DOSE-90709 format. One line per 5 residues: number of its first residue (from 1); for each residue x, y, z of N, C-alpha, C. Coordinates in steps of 0.2 Angstrom, whole numbers. Example, Ala and Ser with C-alpha at 12.3 -4.5 7.8 and 13.67 -1.06 7.14 Angstrom:
<sites>
1> 66,-28,39,62,-22,39,66,-16,39; 64,-11,35,68,-5,36,64,0,39
</sites>
This chain:
<sites>
1> -402,114,131,-403,121,132,-396,125,131; -396,130,127,-390,133,125,-387,137,131; -380,137,131,-377,141,136,-376,148,134; -377,153,139,-377,160,137,-370,161,135; -369,165,130,-362,167,127,-360,174,131
6> -354,173,133,-351,179,137,-347,183,131; -350,188,128,-346,192,123,-340,195,126; -340,197,132,-334,201,135,-328,196,136; -330,189,138,-325,184,139,-322,182,132; -326,182,127,-323,180,120,-319,185,118
11> -321,191,119,-316,197,117,-310,197,120; -310,196,127,-303,196,130,-299,190,128; -302,184,127,-299,178,125,-296,179,118; -299,182,114,-297,184,107,-290,188,107; -291,193,112,-285,198,112,-279,194,115
16> -280,189,120,-275,186,123,-272,181,118; -276,177,114,-274,173,109,-270,176,104; -272,182,102,-268,186,97,-262,188,100; -261,190,106,-255,192,109,-250,186,109; -253,180,111,-249,174,111,-246,172,104
21> -250,173,99,-248,171,93,-243,176,90; -244,183,92,-239,188,90,-232,187,93; -233,185,100,-226,184,104,-223,178,101; -226,172,99,-223,167,96,-220,168,89; -223,172,85,-221,175,79,-214,179,80
26> -214,183,85,-208,187,87,-203,182,88; -204,177,93,-199,173,95,-196,169,89; -201,166,85,-198,163,79,-194,167,74; -196,174,73,-192,178,69,-186,180,72; -185,180,79,-179,181,82,-174,175,81
31> -177,169,82,-173,163,81,-171,163,74; -175,165,69,-173,165,62,-168,169,61; -168,175,64,-162,180,63,-156,177,66; -156,174,72,-150,171,75,-147,166,70; -152,161,67,-150,156,63,-146,159,57
36> -149,165,54,-146,168,48,-139,171,50; -139,174,56,-132,177,58,-127,171,59; -130,166,62,-125,160,63,-123,157,57; -128,156,52,-126,153,46,-121,158,42; -122,164,43,-117,169,39,-110,168,42
41> -110,168,49,-103,167,52,-100,160,50; -104,155,49,-102,148,47,-99,149,40; -103,152,36,-101,153,29,-94,157,28; -94,162,32,-88,166,32,-82,162,34; -83,158,40,-77,154,43,-75,149,38
46> -80,146,34,-79,141,29,-75,143,24; -77,150,21,-73,153,16,-66,154,18; -65,157,24,-58,158,26,-54,152,27; -57,147,29,-54,140,30,-52,137,23; -57,138,18,-55,135,11,-50,139,8
51> -50,146,9,-44,150,6,-38,149,9; -38,147,16,-31,146,19,-29,139,16; -33,134,16,-31,128,13,-28,129,6; -31,133,2,-29,134,-5,-22,137,-5; -21,142,-1,-15,146,0,-9,141,2
56> -11,137,7,-6,132,9,-4,127,3; -9,124,0,-8,120,-6,-4,123,-11; -6,129,-13,-2,132,-19,5,134,-16; 6,135,-10,13,137,-7,17,131,-8; 15,125,-7,19,119,-8,21,118,-15
61> 16,119,-20,18,119,-27,23,124,-29; 22,130,-26,27,136,-27,34,134,-24; 34,130,-19,40,128,-15,44,123,-20; 40,118,-22,43,113,-27,46,116,-33; 42,120,-36,45,123,-42,51,128,-41
66> 50,132,-35,56,136,-33,62,132,-32; 62,126,-29,68,122,-28,71,120,-35; 66,118,-39,68,115,-46,72,121,-50; 68,127,-49,71,133,-53,78,135,-50; 79,135,-43,85,136,-40,91,131,-43
71> 89,125,-43,94,120,-45,96,121,-53; 91,123,-57,92,124,-64,97,130,-65; 95,136,-61,99,142,-62,106,141,-60; 107,137,-54,114,136,-51,118,131,-56; 114,127,-60,117,122,-64,119,125,-71
76> 118,131,-72,119,134,-79,126,134,-81; 131,135,-77,138,135,-79,140,128,-81; 138,123,-77,139,116,-79,136,114,-85; 129,116,-86,126,114,-92,129,117,-98; 131,123,-98,135,127,-103,141,124,-105
81> 145,122,-100,152,119,-101,152,112,-103; 148,108,-100,148,101,-101,143,98,-106; 137,102,-106,132,99,-111,128,93,-108; 125,90,-113,121,84,-111,126,78,-110; 132,78,-113,136,72,-111,138,71,-104
86> 137,76,-100,138,76,-93,134,70,-90; 128,68,-93,124,63,-90,127,56,-91; 130,55,-97,133,48,-98,140,48,-98; 143,53,-95,151,53,-94,152,48,-89; 158,44,-89,160,40,-84,166,42,-80
91> 168,47,-82,174,50,-78,173,56,-74; 175,56,-68,174,61,-63,181,63,-61; 184,69,-63,190,71,-62,191,78,-61; 189,81,-55,189,89,-54,196,92,-56; 201,88,-55,208,91,-56,208,93,-64
96> 206,89,-68,206,90,-75,200,93,-78; 195,95,-74,189,98,-76,185,93,-80; 185,87,-78,181,82,-82,176,79,-77; 169,80,-79,164,78,-75,159,74,-78; 158,68,-76,153,63,-78,149,60,-73
101> 142,61,-74,137,59,-68,135,52,-68; 137,48,-74,134,41,-74,136,36,-68; 142,36,-66,144,32,-60,140,33,-54; 138,39,-53,134,41,-47,127,39,-48; 125,40,-54,118,39,-56,117,31,-55
106> 121,27,-58,121,20,-57,122,18,-50; 126,21,-46,127,19,-39,120,21,-35; 117,26,-37,111,28,-33,105,23,-35; 105,21,-41,99,16,-43,101,9,-40; 107,7,-41,109,1,-38,107,0,-31
111> 110,5,-27,109,4,-20,102,4,-18; 98,9,-21,91,10,-19,87,4,-21; 87,1,-27,83,-4,-29,85,-11,-26; 91,-12,-25,94,-18,-21,91,-17,-14; 91,-12,-11,88,-11,-4,81,-12,-4
116> 78,-10,-9,70,-11,-10,69,-18,-10; 72,-22,-15,71,-29,-16,72,-33,-9; 78,-31,-5,79,-34,1,74,-33,6; 71,-27,6,67,-25,12,59,-27,11; 57,-28,4,50,-30,3,48,-36,7
121> 51,-41,7,49,-47,11,48,-46,18; 53,-42,21,52,-40,28,47,-35,30; 46,-31,25,40,-26,26,34,-29,26; 32,-33,21,26,-36,20,25,-41,26; 30,-45,28,29,-49,34,27,-46,40
126> 31,-40,42,29,-36,47,22,-33,47; 20,-31,41,13,-28,40,8,-33,41; 9,-39,38,4,-45,39,3,-47,46; 9,-48,49,9,-50,56,6,-45,61; 7,-39,60,4,-34,65,-3,-32,62
131> -5,-33,56,-11,-31,54,-16,-36,54; -14,-43,54,-19,-48,53,-18,-53,59; -12,-55,61,-11,-60,66,-12,-57,73; -8,-52,74,-8,-49,81,-9,-41,80; -16,-39,79,-17,-32,78,-17,-29,85
136> -18,-32,90,-19,-29,97,-15,-33,102; -14,-30,108,-10,-34,113,-3,-31,114; 0,-33,120,7,-30,122,12,-32,116; 12,-38,113,17,-40,108,16,-35,102; 10,-34,100,9,-30,94,11,-22,96
141> 9,-20,102,12,-13,103,19,-13,104; 22,-18,106,30,-18,107,33,-18,100; 30,-22,96,33,-23,89,32,-16,85; 26,-13,86,24,-7,82,29,-2,84; 30,-1,91,34,4,93,42,3,91
146> 44,-3,91,50,-5,88,51,-3,81; 46,-4,77,47,-3,70,47,5,69; 43,8,73,43,16,73,50,19,75; 53,15,80,59,18,82,65,17,77; 64,12,73,69,11,67,69,17,63
151> 63,19,61,62,25,57,65,31,60; 65,32,67,67,38,70,75,38,72; 78,32,71,85,32,73,89,37,67; 93,41,69,97,45,65,101,41,60; 102,43,54,106,39,49,113,38,50
156> 116,43,54,123,42,56,124,37,61; 119,35,65,119,29,69,120,23,65; 116,23,60,116,17,55,122,16,52; 126,22,50,132,22,47,137,19,52; 137,21,58,142,18,63,141,10,64
161> 134,9,64,132,2,65,135,-2,59; 134,0,53,137,-3,47,144,-4,47; 148,1,50,155,1,50,157,-5,55; 153,-5,61,155,-10,66,153,-17,65; 147,-18,61,144,-24,61,144,-27,54
166> 141,-23,49,140,-25,43,146,-26,38; 151,-21,39,157,-22,35,161,-28,36; 162,-30,43,165,-37,44,161,-43,41; 155,-43,42,151,-48,39,151,-48,32; 151,-43,28,151,-43,21,158,-45,19
171> 163,-43,22,170,-44,21,171,-52,21; 168,-55,26,168,-62,27,165,-66,21; 159,-63,19,155,-66,13,159,-65,7; 162,-60,6,166,-59,0,172,-64,-1; 175,-65,5,181,-70,5,178,-77,3
176> 172,-79,6,169,-85,4,167,-86,-3; 165,-81,-6,163,-81,-13,168,-79,-18; 174,-77,-16,180,-76,-20,180,-70,-24; 178,-65,-21,178,-58,-23,183,-54,-19; 185,-48,-21,190,-44,-17,186,-42,-10
181> 190,-44,-5,187,-43,2,188,-36,4; 184,-32,3,184,-25,5,179,-23,11; 173,-26,10,168,-25,15,164,-19,14; 167,-13,11,163,-8,9,160,-9,2; 155,-5,0,153,-6,-7,145,-5,-7
186> 143,-7,-13,136,-6,-15,131,-11,-11; 134,-17,-10,130,-22,-6,129,-20,1; 134,-17,4,134,-15,11,129,-9,12; 130,-4,8,125,1,8,118,-1,7; 117,-6,3,110,-8,1,107,-12,8
191> 111,-15,11,109,-18,17,107,-13,23; 111,-8,23,109,-3,28,102,1,26; 102,2,19,96,6,17,90,1,18; 91,-5,17,85,-10,18,82,-9,25; 87,-9,30,84,-9,37,81,-2,38
196> 84,3,35,81,10,36,74,11,33; 73,8,27,66,9,24,61,4,26; 62,-1,29,57,-6,31,51,-3,35; 52,2,40,47,4,43,41,8,39; 44,11,33,39,15,29,34,11,26
201> 36,5,23,31,1,19,28,-3,25; 31,-5,30,28,-9,35,22,-6,39; 23,1,40,18,4,44,12,6,40; 13,8,33,8,9,29,4,3,27; 8,-3,26,4,-9,25,0,-12,30
206> 2,-11,37,-1,-13,42,-8,-9,43; -8,-2,42,-14,2,42,-19,0,37; -16,-2,31,-21,-4,25,-24,-11,27; -20,-15,29,-23,-22,31,-28,-22,36; -27,-17,41,-32,-17,46,-39,-13,44
211> -38,-10,38,-44,-7,35,-48,-11,31; -46,-18,30,-50,-22,25,-56,-24,29; -62,-23,25,-69,-25,29,-69,-32,31; -71,-33,38,-71,-39,41,-76,-44,37; -82,-41,34,-86,-46,31,-83,-49,25
216> -78,-46,22,-75,-50,16,-71,-56,19; -67,-55,24,-64,-60,27,-68,-66,30; -73,-63,33,-78,-68,36,-82,-72,31; -83,-69,25,-86,-73,19,-81,-78,17; -75,-76,16,-70,-81,14,-69,-87,19
221> -69,-85,26,-69,-91,31,-75,-95,31; -81,-92,29,-87,-96,29,-87,-101,23; -83,-100,18,-82,-104,12,-77,-109,13; -74,-109,19,-69,-114,21,-62,-112,19; -60,-106,18,-54,-104,17,-49,-104,23
226> -43,-105,22,-38,-105,28,-36,-98,29; -32,-97,34,-29,-90,35,-25,-88,29; -20,-92,27,-16,-90,21,-20,-89,15; -25,-92,14,-29,-91,8,-33,-85,8; -35,-83,14,-38,-76,15,-33,-71,14
231> -27,-71,17,-22,-66,15,-20,-66,8; -20,-71,5,-18,-71,-2,-23,-69,-7; -29,-71,-6,-35,-70,-10,-39,-64,-9; -39,-62,-2,-43,-56,0,-39,-50,2; -35,-51,7,-32,-45,10,-27,-42,5
236> -22,-46,2,-17,-43,-3,-20,-40,-9; -25,-43,-12,-28,-39,-18,-32,-33,-16; -35,-33,-10,-39,-27,-8,-34,-21,-6; -28,-23,-3,-23,-18,-1,-17,-17,-6; -18,-19,-12,-12,-19,-16,-10,-12,-18
241> -14,-7,-18,-13,0,-20,-9,3,-14; -11,2,-8,-8,4,-2,-1,1,-1; -1,-5,-2,6,-9,-1,11,-6,-6; 9,-5,-12,13,-2,-17,15,5,-16; 10,9,-13,12,16,-11,17,16,-5
246> 17,11,-1,22,10,4,29,8,1; 29,4,-4,35,3,-7,38,9,-11; 34,13,-14,36,19,-17,39,24,-12; 36,24,-6,38,29,-1,45,26,2; 46,20,2,52,17,4,58,19,-1
251> 56,18,-7,61,20,-13,63,27,-13; 58,31,-11,60,39,-11,64,40,-5; 63,36,0,68,37,6,75,35,4; 75,29,1,82,26,-1,86,30,-6; 82,33,-11,85,37,-16,89,43,-13
256> 86,46,-8,89,52,-5,93,52,1; 94,45,4,99,44,10,106,46,8; 109,49,13,116,52,12,121,49,17; 120,51,23,125,50,28,127,42,29; 122,38,30,124,31,31,127,28,25
261> 125,30,19,127,27,13,135,30,12; 136,36,13,142,39,13,148,35,17; 146,33,23,150,30,27,152,23,25; 148,19,21,150,12,20,150,11,12; 149,15,8,149,14,1,156,14,-2
266> 161,17,1,168,17,-2,170,23,-5; 165,27,-8,166,34,-11,172,34,-16; 171,30,-21,175,30,-27,171,32,-33; 174,36,-37,170,39,-43,171,34,-49; 169,28,-48,170,23,-53,163,19,-54
271> 163,17,-61,157,13,-62,157,7,-58; 151,5,-55,151,-1,-51,151,-7,-56; 155,-12,-55,155,-18,-59,150,-23,-57; 149,-24,-50,145,-28,-47,142,-26,-40; 138,-29,-37,135,-27,-31,141,-26,-25
276> 146,-30,-26,151,-29,-21,157,-24,-22; 156,-21,-28,161,-15,-29,159,-9,-25; 165,-5,-24,164,1,-21,161,6,-26; 158,11,-24,155,16,-28,153,23,-25; 148,26,-27,146,32,-24,139,34,-27
281> 135,37,-23,129,40,-25,129,47,-26; 123,49,-29,123,57,-31,123,61,-24; 119,58,-19,119,62,-13,125,62,-9; 129,56,-9,135,55,-5,141,59,-8; 141,60,-15,146,64,-18,145,71,-17
286> 139,73,-17,138,80,-15,140,82,-8; 138,77,-4,140,79,3,147,78,4; 151,74,1,158,74,1,162,80,-2; 160,82,-7,164,86,-11,161,94,-12; 155,95,-10,153,102,-11,157,107,-7
291> 159,105,-1,164,110,3,170,111,0; 173,106,-5,179,107,-8,179,110,-15; 173,111,-17,172,114,-24,175,121,-25; 181,122,-27,184,128,-28,183,131,-35; 180,128,-39,179,131,-46,172,132,-47
296> 170,136,-52,163,138,-53,160,132,-57; 163,129,-61,161,123,-65,160,117,-60; 165,116,-56,165,110,-51,159,111,-47; 158,117,-44,152,118,-39,145,117,-43; 145,120,-49,139,119,-53,138,112,-55
301> 143,108,-57,142,101,-58,139,97,-52; 141,99,-46,138,95,-40,131,97,-40; 129,104,-41,122,106,-40,118,102,-46; 121,102,-52,118,98,-57,116,91,-55; 121,88,-51,119,81,-48,113,81,-44
306> 113,86,-40,106,87,-36,100,88,-40; 101,91,-46,95,92,-51,94,85,-54; 99,82,-56,97,75,-58,94,70,-53; 96,71,-47,93,67,-42,86,69,-41; 84,75,-41,78,78,-40,73,75,-46
311> 76,76,-52,72,73,-58,71,66,-58; 76,62,-56,75,55,-55,69,53,-50; 69,57,-44,64,55,-39,57,57,-42; 57,63,-45,50,65,-48,48,60,-53; 52,57,-58,50,53,-63,48,46,-59
316> 52,44,-55,50,37,-51,43,38,-48; 42,44,-44,36,45,-41,30,45,-46; 31,48,-51,26,49,-56,24,42,-59; 29,38,-60,28,31,-63,24,27,-57; 26,28,-51,23,24,-46,16,27,-45
321> 14,33,-46,7,35,-45,3,32,-51; 6,32,-57,2,29,-62,0,21,-61; 5,18,-58,4,11,-56,-1,10,-51; -1,15,-45,-6,14,-40,-13,16,-43; -13,21,-47,-19,22,-50,-22,17,-54
326> -18,13,-58,-20,7,-61,-23,2,-57; -19,0,-51,-21,-4,-46,-28,-2,-43; -29,4,-42,-35,7,-39,-41,6,-43; -40,7,-50,-45,7,-55,-48,0,-56; -43,-5,-55,-44,-12,-56,-48,-14,-50
</sites>
């Protein structure tokens, strides 16, 4: 038997249902408006952040080109008076207005690359030890803090340490091998630079080694590889671009070091005959003589040395970037 239909109830229910649907639509519309407003604010904030990053990035480019332009402009008197022969001239005599940059260029390259060769085994050893053997624990934290402290010590402290410790040791070594026992020179400067640049390659190498995927190492161990074989065949090939970047960073640090090198290199404007000869670097000769430059050409020649150092650093970094890119692509 059919139930009687209450038309009035149906009408009221329809009105109520219509109001509910309308209110839900209004709430959805309000939420949509809020989402639109929020998305507009996010887009605006993102745009401002992107523009800020672009301005900061471009300012770095402008800064580098500004430095180079300043060096070029200040070097004009020297470039005009000395010409290109300034680069391979071997005599530096401000009294007679004779300026040759080759002894300082050779001194810079010798000290930097010798220091790099000495520091690489220690840097890699520290990186492998902290990154693979002891990544955690009190010993790892102690060694990591010690390595970071080496990078934080002022260069003049290294210079004093070199005068007190390294110079007598090198002098004794020179006596034993039969070369003039001076103690000061290229080799002593290279030893100090080697100690100073170890933290840069070691810290970056440790970080790269810790980023090696564990499944690669575990797969090698499951095939019966020893710890040394895993390091040689898995870790080092995987991290070679990062390790080379650390070496490049160390080289850049060594090229521009001034005070520690100035205190132990001997400061003679002569072409170095061997690693135990005294010499000078471009940075140290600028630090020593810029305050005494009483002639326009003399002052400009020192600034041109800074320009040469700047260009040498840029070229070496460009070559290093190419090598890193090749390692990464392989």
